C-alpha positions, 0 to 999 in steps of 0.5 A: 436513597436518592443520593446513593442512586445518583452516585451509582449512576455516576459511578457507572457512566465514569466506568462507561466513559474510561472503557470507552477511552481505554479502547480508543487508546489501545485498540488499533486504528486499523483492522490487525490484518491491514495493520500487519500488511502495513508493518511486515517487511520492507516497504516498497522504498526500502526495498527499492534499493536492490532493485535499482542496483540490479536495474543498473547493472541490467541497463545505466539508464534504467527508469523507474515505471511501475512499482506493485505488490498483491497480498492475499488477507485470508490466510496471511500468516504472521511474518509474511513478507511481501514480494515487491515488483519493479518495471524499469524502462531503458529509453537507450534500448527501448526495453523493459525489465520486471525485478522482483524484491523479497527479503532483500534479495533482487531477481530479474523475472524477465525483460522485452522489448517496447514498441513505444517510450513508456512513462518513468518517474524518478525516486525524487518525485516519489515521496509517499511510501506504500505504508502510507498509501495503504493507511490512507486507503484504510482511512477512506473506507478500506478499513470497514471494507476489510472488516465486513469482508476479510476475504478481500485481496489488495493490490497496490500500484505506483505508476504515472497515471494515463493521461492528465499529471506526470507526477506518479500516484498509488493506486490502491485496490480492495478486491473481492474476485468472488463479486468483482466488488472494489474499492479503489483509492488513488493518491498523488505519490509525491504530495499525498493528495487524493486523486479521483480514480 
């Protein structure tokens, strides 16, 4: 009787361990809504080509100054694609242009004069793509945050930070508008290192 009891407990323990291992292997590492954001449509670098082509037609010396995107997690439909916004600066004309890219098509939204030189960066300095930056946000509290608050807006911006480093950084922010609570993760877009926000 005692042997049967031990065998039964052993089988139950094996079943529990098996279920835990299976869930660890099969379940996604991040909430499905975040994984969907990272996986749907083009990444920022993939969306860059049509934006850069249009920017070169606008001004030959156009250089990147910022890249951004925003998602409203609530109500996000499967297959939805992000619209990336690229801001370019022309040193020779002291003008800025905002170009958006969605579904592979680029559109110049507006251009405006700038009273001062705007920090820019090259594609060689920008090595970390948006999907990796979003994953880092998830791994540094964003996954738990989104699981607790699915009404979170997500915003990403790539730019030269104010003061300090001249390398571009990704700033990823989870924001709950009704409370003004935020979770911000900043990472160096050249080497992937985390930066104090």
